[in-house]
C-alpha positions in Angstrom: -18.5 18.5 8.4 -18.5 20.5 5.0 -16.1 19.9 2.0 -16.9 22.2 -0.9 -15.4 19.3 -3.4 -16.3 16.0 -1.6 -18.9 15.1 -4.1 -16.5 15.8 -7.1 -13.0 14.4 -5.8 -14.3 11.1 -4.4 -11.4 10.8 -2.2 -13.6 10.9 1.1 -17.2 9.3 0.0 -18.2 8.5 3.8 -16.9 11.8 4.8 -20.4 12.5 6.6 -21.0 9.1 7.8 -20.6 8.1 11.4 -18.1 5.1 12.3 -20.8 2.9 12.9 -22.3 3.7 9.6 -19.0 3.5 7.6 -18.4 0.1 9.7 -21.9 -1.4 8.5 -21.2 -0.3 4.5 -17.9 -1.9 4.4 -19.0 -5.1 6.2 -22.0 -5.2 4.1 -20.1 -4.9 0.7 -17.4 -7.5 1.7 -20.5 -10.1 2.7 -22.2 -9.3 -0.7 -18.5 -10.3 -2.4 -18.5 -13.5 -0.1 -21.8 -14.5 -1.4 -21.1 -13.6 -5.0 -18.2 -16.0 -5.0 -19.8 -18.7 -3.2 -17.5 -18.8 -0.3 -18.4 -19.7 3.1 -16.7 -16.9 5.2 -17.8 -14.9 8.5 -17.0 -11.4 8.7 -15.7 -10.2 11.8 -16.4 -6.8 13.3 -14.3 -4.6 11.8 -11.0 -2.8 13.4 -12.1 1.0 13.2 -9.6 3.5 13.3 -9.2 5.8 16.1 -7.9 8.8 14.0 -10.3 9.1 10.9 -9.1 12.6 10.0 -5.7 13.9 9.2 -4.4 10.2 8.9 -2.7 10.2 5.3 0.7 9.8 5.3 0.9 10.1 1.4 -0.4 12.9 -0.9 -0.1 13.4 -4.8 -1.6 16.9 -5.8 -2.1 18.4 -9.3 -2.2 21.8 -10.4 -3.8 23.9 -12.9 -4.7 27.6 -13.5 -7.9 29.7 -13.5 -7.9 33.2 -14.6 -3.9 33.1 -14.5 -4.0 32.2 -11.0 -2.6 28.7 -10.0 -4.5 26.3 -7.7 -3.6 22.9 -6.4 -5.8 19.9 -5.4 -6.5 16.3 -5.7 -7.9 14.9 -9.1 -11.9 14.4 -9.5 -13.1 11.1 -9.5 -12.3 9.1 -12.6 -10.7 12.0 -14.3 -7.7 14.2 -14.8 -9.2 17.5 -13.9 -7.7 19.0 -10.5 -10.4 19.9 -8.2 -9.3 23.5 -6.3 -9.1 22.3 -2.7 -7.3 23.6 0.4 -7.2 22.0 3.8 -8.4 18.5 3.1 -9.7 16.8 6.1 -7.6 13.5 5.2 -4.3 15.5 5.1 -2.0 16.3 8.1 -2.3 20.0 8.8 1.3 20.5 8.0 1.0 18.8 4.7 -2.0 21.1 3.8 0.2 24.2 4.6 3.3 22.9 2.6 0.8 22.5 -0.3 -0.5 26.0 0.0 3.0 27.4 0.1 4.5 25.5 -2.8 1.3 26.5 -4.8 2.1 30.2 -3.9 5.7 29.5 -5.0 4.8 28.1 -8.3 2.8 31.3 -8.9 5.4 33.9 -7.9 8.2 32.0 -9.7 5.9 31.7 -13.0 6.5 27.7 -13.3 5.0 26.7 -16.1 2.6 23.8 -15.3 2.3 20.6 -17.6 -0.3 20.2 -20.1 -1.4 16.8 -20.7 -3.1 17.5 -23.8 -0.1 19.5 -25.6 2.7 17.6 -23.7 4.1 21.0 -22.8 5.2 22.7 -19.6 7.0 21.5 -16.3 5.5 20.8 -13.2 3.4 17.8 -13.2 2.6 16.9 -9.7 3.9 17.2 -6.0 4.0 13.8 -3.8 4.3 14.5 0.0 5.0 11.6 2.6 5.1 11.9 6.0 6.1 9.8 9.0 3.6 10.3 11.6 5.9 8.9 14.7 9.3 11.1 13.8 7.4 13.9 12.2 10.0 13.5 8.8 8.6 14.8 5.7 9.6 13.9 1.9 8.7 16.2 -0.7 8.6 15.2 -4.7 8.4 17.5 -7.6 7.4 15.6 -10.6 8.5 17.6 -13.7 8.4 16.9 -17.3 12.1 17.6 -18.0 15.6 17.7 -16.1 15.7 21.7 -16.2 13.8 23.0 -13.1 14.2 26.8 -12.7 14.4 28.4 -9.1 14.8 25.0 -7.8 17.5 25.8 -5.2 15.2 28.8 -4.0 12.2 26.4 -3.7 14.4 24.0 -1.6 15.8 26.9 0.6 12.5 28.4 1.2 10.6 24.9 2.2 13.8 23.9 4.4 13.8 27.1 6.1 10.2 27.3 7.0 9.6 23.8 7.6 12.7 21.9 9.6 10.7 18.6 9.4 11.2 18.2 5.6 14.2 16.0 5.6 14.4 15.5 1.7 13.4 16.8 -1.5 13.4 14.8 -4.6 12.8 15.7 -8.3 11.3 13.0 -10.4 11.4 13.1 -14.1 8.7 12.0 -16.1 8.7 13.2 -20.0 6.4 10.5 -21.1 2.9 11.4 -22.1 1.1 9.2 -19.6 -1.1 9.3 -16.6 1.1 7.3 -14.6 2.7 9.9 -11.8 6.1 8.5 -11.4 8.9 7.3 -13.5 12.4 5.7 -13.0 14.7 8.8 -13.2 15.1 11.0 -9.9 17.3 13.8 -8.8 17.9 14.2 -5.1 17.8 18.2 -4.2 18.0 17.9 -0.5 18.7 15.5 2.1 19.2 11.6 1.5 16.2 10.7 -0.8 14.4 8.9 2.2 12.8 9.4 5.4 12.4 6.9 8.4 9.3 6.2 10.5 8.8 4.3 13.4 6.5 1.1 13.0 5.6 -1.5 15.9 8.6 -0.5 17.8 10.7 -0.7 14.8 12.9 2.1 12.3 11.5 1.9 8.9 13.2 3.9 6.1 11.5 4.0 2.8 11.8 6.2 -0.4 8.9 8.1 -2.2 8.0 5.1 -4.7 8.2 2.7 -1.5 5.1 0.9 -0.7 4.1 2.1 2.9 0.4 1.6 4.3 -1.3 4.8 4.1 -2.9 5.1 7.7 0.4 4.7 9.8 -1.6 3.7 13.2 -3.8 1.3 11.5 -1.0 -0.2 10.0 0.1 -1.3 13.3 -3.2 -2.7 14.1 -3.0 -4.7 10.8 0.4 -6.2 11.7 -0.4 -6.9 15.2 -3.5 -9.1 14.1 -1.4 -10.7 11.4 0.9 -11.6 14.2 -1.8 -13.0 16.4 -3.6 -15.2 13.4 -0.3 -16.6 12.2 0.6 -17.7 16.0 4.3 -18.6 15.1 6.2 -20.9 17.1 10.3 -20.4 17.6 10.8 -23.4 15.3 8.8 -22.1 12.3 10.0 -20.4 9.0 8.0 -17.7 7.1 8.0 -16.6 3.6 7.0 -13.2 3.2 6.1 -12.6 -0.6 5.4 -9.2 -2.1 7.4 -7.9 0.9 8.2 -4.3 0.0 10.6 -2.5 2.5 10.2 -5.6 4.6 7.7 -4.0 7.3 5.7 -7.5 7.6 8.5 -10.0 7.9 10.5 -7.4 10.2 7.6 -7.4 12.3 7.3 -11.0 12.4 11.0 -12.2 12.9 11.1 -12.0 16.5 8.5 -14.8 16.8 10.1 -17.4 14.4 13.3 -19.0 13.5 13.6 -17.6 10.2 11.9 -14.9 7.5 12.6 -14.9 3.8 11.4 -11.7 2.2 10.7 -11.7 -1.6 10.5 -8.5 -3.7 10.9 -7.7 -7.2 11.9 -3.9 -6.8 15.3 -3.6 -6.3 15.3 -0.2 -4.4 12.7 -1.7 -1.9 14.9 -4.6 -1.3 17.6 -2.3 -0.5 15.7 -0.6 2.0 14.2 -4.0 3.5 17.9 -4.7 4.1 18.7 -1.5 5.4 15.7 -1.6 8.0 16.8 -5.1 9.3 20.3 -3.6 9.7 19.4 -0.7 11.7 16.9 -2.9 13.8 19.3 -5.4 14.5 17.3 -8.2 13.1 19.7 -11.1 12.0 17.1 -13.8 11.2 15.8 -12.4 8.0 17.0 -12.3 4.6 15.8 -10.8 1.3 15.6 -12.0 -2.1 14.9 -9.7 -5.3 12.6 -11.6 -7.6 9.1 -11.4 -8.6 7.0 -13.6 -5.9 5.2 -15.9 -8.5 8.8 -16.8 -10.1 10.3 -17.1 -6.6 7.2 -19.8 -6.0 8.1 -21.7 -8.9 11.6 -21.8 -7.9 10.6 -22.8 -4.3 8.4 -25.6 -5.8 11.0 -26.9 -8.4 13.7 -27.3 -5.5 11.1 -28.5 -2.9 11.8 -25.4 -0.4 9.3 -25.5 2.6 8.0 -23.0 4.6 5.6 -23.2 7.6 3.8 -20.2 7.0 3.6 -17.7 3.8 2.4 -14.4 3.9 1.3 -12.5 1.0 0.3 -8.7 0.6 -0.1 -8.3 -3.2 -1.1 -4.9 -5.0 -4.7 -4.2 -5.7 -4.6 -6.6 -8.5 -4.2 -9.6 -6.4 -2.0 -12.4 -7.0 -1.7 -14.6 -9.9 -3.0 -18.4 -10.4 0.5 -19.7 -10.7 1.4 -18.2 -7.3 -1.6 -20.1 -5.7 -0.9 -23.1 -7.4 3.0 -23.3 -6.5 2.5 -21.9 -3.1 -0.1 -24.7 -2.3 2.2 -27.6 -3.6 4.6 -26.3 -1.0 2.2 -27.4 1.7 2.6 -25.0 4.3 0.9 -25.0 7.7 -0.8 -21.7 7.1 -1.2 -18.9 4.4 -2.0 -15.4 5.5 -3.4 -13.2 3.0 -3.6 -9.4 3.3 -5.6 -7.8 0.6 -6.4 -3.9 -0.1 -9.2 -4.8 -2.5 -12.0 -7.6 -1.0 -13.0 -8.2 -4.9 -9.4 -9.6 -6.0 -9.2 -11.3 -2.6 -12.3 -13.5 -3.0 -11.3 -14.3 -6.6 -8.0 -15.5 -5.5 -9.8 -17.5 -2.6 -11.8 -19.3 -5.1 -8.2 -20.5 -6.4 -6.8 -21.5 -3.1 -10.0 -23.4 -2.6 -9.4 -25.4 -5.5 -5.8 -26.2 -4.4 -7.2 -27.4 -1.0 -6.6 -23.9 1.0 -9.5 -22.6 2.9 -10.6 -20.1 5.9 -13.8 -19.6 7.7 -13.6 -16.0 8.4 -12.2 -12.8 7.3 -10.9 -9.8 9.4 -11.4 -6.3 8.3 -9.2 -3.3 9.1 -10.4 0.2 8.5 -7.1 1.4 6.7 -8.8 4.1 4.6 -11.4 5.8 6.9 -14.1 8.2 5.4 -13.8 6.0 2.2 -15.3 2.9 1.0 -12.3 1.2 1.0 -11.1 -1.6 3.5 -8.3 -3.9 4.4 -8.8 -7.8 4.5 -7.2 -10.3 6.5 -7.6 -14.2 5.9 -5.6 -17.2 7.4 -5.8 -20.1 5.2 -4.9 -23.5 6.2 -5.1 -26.8 4.2 -8.3 -29.1 4.1 -8.3 -32.6 5.2 -9.9 -33.5 2.0 -9.5 -31.0 -0.9 -12.4 -29.8 -2.8 -10.8 -30.8 -6.1 -10.6 -34.5 -4.6 -13.9 -34.7 -3.4 -15.1 -33.6 -7.1 -12.8 -36.2 -8.6 -14.0 -39.0 -6.2 -17.7 -38.2 -6.7 -17.0 -38.6 -10.4 -15.4 -42.0 -10.0 -18.2 -43.0 -8.0 -20.8 -42.3 -10.5 -18.8 -43.9 -13.2 -18.6 -47.2 -11.2 -22.4 -47.3 -10.5 
């Protein structure tokens, strides 16, 4: 399999490795981290993806010019340079076709490209989200200002050719920053969101909602989470960093009640919408920072049988861990997209008396070095810090 820019863009560093080689490398990388952090964890065999090409349901492309001709592509690794690429193996075919058509439109309509160095120009990025089960597509044009010449013609041309496009949004980002999206948006077509099907549930989300990059592997991940938690009808669950509620919604049918916590207001609105459209009434959502919520839960002695966390790549906070463990849940399920921050946080959990003896891996990012990790923690009979304290007392006595 040949890609002209694979060594430049870094988006598929394992492109030409077999599944067995990818699995071995990912498992080895996690094992090395475990050793570095002095943890005692067995690394189970990785759940490899059946679909390891054309799986990405979210794509962000940049634009540049060469000899007056506009081209599009992903960014080169650790840079802001656009790689001239078409027909990416990781993108669904229809997404590649839409990107090519948009690129041609920008050229023919003479849309000025944004220049990061001078801060001039209009078009910064195009973001596309794709719902694999429902075939719905969302397109987001990120511009430096509200004025967007020919946007009506662009919308008409795209929706006429691609009926799968259910919404088109303009996101305005006037700042001199490498952050792609900003707060102000205008819905140019449709409702501003699309709906997919996940684990038998209808899940709606907007352009900036968190949604796992590989829809099929997300189902594998959530089914694994459900098996590991092994909930009973009497148990209560706290789903932190819940986003649009996907994890909690998939767990709701196996427990008494779920409480989802998320600081993003729009995500919480979609979580509530998702619960309503799936007729799930034993789940509630709270808009609050997850660490702050955990502090409040400790303050008011709120108890949960199970706590789930699926934080961003940076991991969770020390305060979250301390307060979560103080609630003494029966089990804590940690889902992570970065094994490094996961291991760092597991050290903190161990200090609070919560440990695990194994980690499961899910190949959420085929053909790359990245991997999703899942760990189920439970309370030790004798917390590690108590053992250290008792040992110290013994030495003082003798």
